[in-house]
C-alpha positions in Angstrom: -0.1 0.0 0.2 1.2 3.8 -0.7 2.4 5.6 1.8 -0.1 8.8 1.9 1.3 12.1 3.2 -1.1 14.7 4.3 -1.3 18.0 4.5 -0.5 19.4 8.4 -3.8 21.1 8.9 -5.7 18.2 7.5 -4.0 16.0 9.9 -4.6 18.5 12.9 -8.7 18.9 11.7 -8.6 14.8 12.0 -7.3 14.5 15.1 -9.5 17.9 16.2 -13.0 16.5 15.3 -13.3 13.8 17.8 -12.2 16.1 20.4 -15.1 18.6 19.7 -12.5 21.0 18.2 -11.3 22.3 21.4 -7.9 22.6 20.0 -8.8 25.5 18.1 -9.0 29.1 18.8 -11.4 31.1 17.4 -9.6 33.0 14.3 -9.3 36.8 14.1 -12.0 38.7 12.7 -14.6 36.4 13.6 -16.6 37.0 17.0 -17.1 34.2 19.5 -20.7 33.4 20.4 -21.3 34.8 24.1 -23.1 32.4 26.3 -26.0 34.7 26.4 -26.9 34.0 22.8 -27.1 30.5 22.9 -30.2 28.5 23.6 -31.1 25.3 25.7 -30.4 22.4 24.1 -33.5 20.3 22.1 -35.0 17.5 23.5 -34.5 14.1 21.7 -37.7 13.2 19.7 -38.0 9.6 17.8 -39.6 9.3 14.6 -40.9 5.7 13.8 -42.3 4.2 10.2 -41.5 2.2 7.2 -40.1 3.0 4.0 -40.0 1.6 0.5 -36.8 1.7 -1.8 -36.0 1.2 -5.1 -32.2 0.8 -6.1 -31.3 1.5 -9.4 -28.2 0.9 -11.0 -26.5 4.2 -12.8 -24.4 3.9 -16.1 -20.5 4.0 -15.7 -18.7 6.9 -16.2 -16.5 6.7 -18.9 -13.1 6.5 -17.6 -13.8 8.1 -14.1 -12.5 5.8 -11.3 -12.7 2.4 -10.4 -15.3 0.2 -12.6 -15.9 -2.1 -10.0 -17.1 0.7 -7.8 -21.1 0.4 -8.4 -23.1 3.7 -8.5 -27.0 3.4 -7.3 -29.8 6.1 -7.7 -31.8 5.8 -4.6 -35.8 6.4 -4.3 -37.7 5.8 -1.2 -41.1 6.8 0.3 -41.3 7.3 4.1 -44.1 6.6 5.8 -45.5 6.9 9.9 -43.7 9.8 11.5 -41.9 10.9 8.8 -44.0 10.9 5.7 -41.5 11.6 2.8 -39.2 11.2 -0.2 -35.8 10.1 -0.6 -33.5 11.0 -3.7 -30.1 10.0 -3.5 -27.0 8.0 -4.9 -25.0 5.4 -3.8 -21.4 4.2 -4.5 -20.7 0.4 -3.4 -17.8 -2.1 -3.8 -18.3 -5.9 -2.9 -15.1 -7.5 -2.3 -13.8 -11.0 -3.5 -14.7 -12.6 0.3 -18.5 -13.8 0.1 -20.4 -11.3 2.9 -18.0 -8.4 3.1 -18.8 -5.2 1.1 -19.2 -1.7 1.8 -21.5 1.4 0.4 -21.5 5.3 1.1 -24.9 7.0 0.0 -25.9 10.8 -0.2 -30.0 11.2 0.5 -32.0 14.5 0.3 -35.2 13.7 2.1 -38.1 16.1 1.5 -41.6 15.9 3.2 -43.2 16.1 6.6 -41.9 15.1 10.0 -44.4 14.9 12.1 -46.3 18.0 10.9 -43.2 20.4 10.1 -42.5 20.6 6.3 -38.9 20.9 4.9 -36.0 18.6 4.0 -32.9 17.3 4.7 -29.9 15.5 4.0 -28.6 12.0 4.9 -25.3 10.9 4.6 -24.8 6.6 4.9 -21.4 4.9 5.8 -22.1 0.9 5.8 -19.9 -2.2 5.9 -20.6 -5.7 6.1 -17.3 -7.8 7.5 -18.1 -11.8 6.2 -22.3 -11.1 6.9 -22.0 -8.8 10.2 -23.4 -5.4 9.1 -22.2 -2.0 10.3 -24.5 1.1 9.5 -24.1 5.0 10.2 -26.8 7.2 9.1 -26.1 11.3 10.1 -28.2 14.3 9.4 -25.8 16.3 7.4 -25.2 19.2 9.7 -27.3 22.6 8.4 -28.8 20.7 5.6 -32.3 20.9 6.8 -34.7 23.6 5.5 -38.0 25.3 6.0 -39.6 23.6 9.1 -36.8 21.3 9.4 -33.7 24.0 9.7 -32.0 23.8 12.6 -32.3 19.6 12.8 -29.7 17.4 13.7 -29.6 13.1 14.7 -29.2 9.8 12.9 -31.3 7.0 12.0 -31.1 3.3 12.0 -32.7 0.8 9.6 -34.1 -2.6 10.1 -35.0 -4.8 7.2 -36.9 -8.0 8.7 -39.2 -10.3 6.8 -38.4 -7.8 3.5 -39.8 -5.1 5.0 -37.9 -2.1 5.6 -38.3 0.0 9.0 -36.9 3.1 10.4 -36.2 4.5 13.6 -35.4 8.6 13.5 -33.3 9.9 16.4 -33.4 14.0 16.2 -33.6 17.2 17.8 -35.3 20.2 15.9 -35.5 23.6 17.8 -38.7 24.8 18.8 -41.1 25.7 16.1 -41.4 29.5 15.3 
């Protein structure tokens, strides 16, 4: 494997992110937010329901990337506490080892979440290690629009008897 050199700033960011960026000072000219300007944290809420998903292979781009990486379109319909559509793209790789693969995806969800209308983006990161799954689905920071502006959270997915369900743990600022 090649030894990759990362710029020093990228290495500092990579090390600081898990620490909550505590190692960084406020840059000159940027106003820090006094504690009196901050709001109380929102209560965590849950949305649950089912969804239908259609995954369609997309044509490989000529001479772009590795041909073993599959590119797929996502088309979802959420039901339950989240009545919405999801549109996105997935990149996936299967290995020569049975049951081992990985995927990443970006998805824009548009609709109504417990009465609040808007949209937000989800970032997926999934792996399968010899049949053992691992999945993280996170709301992209600051991606919420309309009544879903300020949303944060994560989603888990369960597939049982061929049916997909979701459990969405999230926070939202109080409705205006």
